C-alpha angles and dihedrals in degrees: 000000000000127000118255110263097235143031092265123080119262107239132187126181122186129178116211109179108291091349129086125201121202127186129184127178122183143146115255116201096231133090116269095246090053092050092048102041104030101034117021100029092041088082097164087065094056092101087062094062115000109097114256094354107137101168136027137163142144113260093190135022119261107265123173091351092305136101142153119247133192119218136182126194130183116203133175122270132328095026102044122164118359130175134187147164119231135185112230123200126186130206141159118235124200113235130176091244096045141295119321115210110212129193113186123194129197128184113249100236114242095021123117127343104295124095098219143349131173138151147109148251115222122186131182131180116247097192123311100307107034135062131195108225122196119185119185122176136167119194139175109200092198092234136087114271123174109248094233091051094048092049094047093046092049093048090052094043101051100062090051091063096066093032091055090044088059090050092044090052091051091048091052090051091042111028091192090067117091125231111228121218133187 
């Protein structure tokens, strides 16, 4: 993984039939262990900072770096409320510039009211106080959404992920600080 070249997040949005893929890469000003343990792996807290997430819990315990999670999102028309179960699997990848911690997620077929969802979180330390975060997700909401609306919504949604991660990390370090949402 390489750091984004500027102070703004690197964002990619791609439409593939009924699916949309969104990617954001950004530097978060918190140590890698804080980003992993207090933000990403604290899944029950996702509704506090992850855009549009209204419900989150572990369905199973983490065993052998894998677990099943339940998530609920509420988006504007025409998507509305969607829920899902996903299997998450963690691993560490060797990389020339240091270890990359990867958390993959895959929709549990037949669960919830989405057709498909898959992706990953990848995080890598950039020194002691910064972490490169890369979020890549592909989803099929199983409903008709105009292409322009899906693209615009995804482009507005993605930068909020790493921005809210920064705020969530600060709130964990300073409980008096608030965590903004959408």
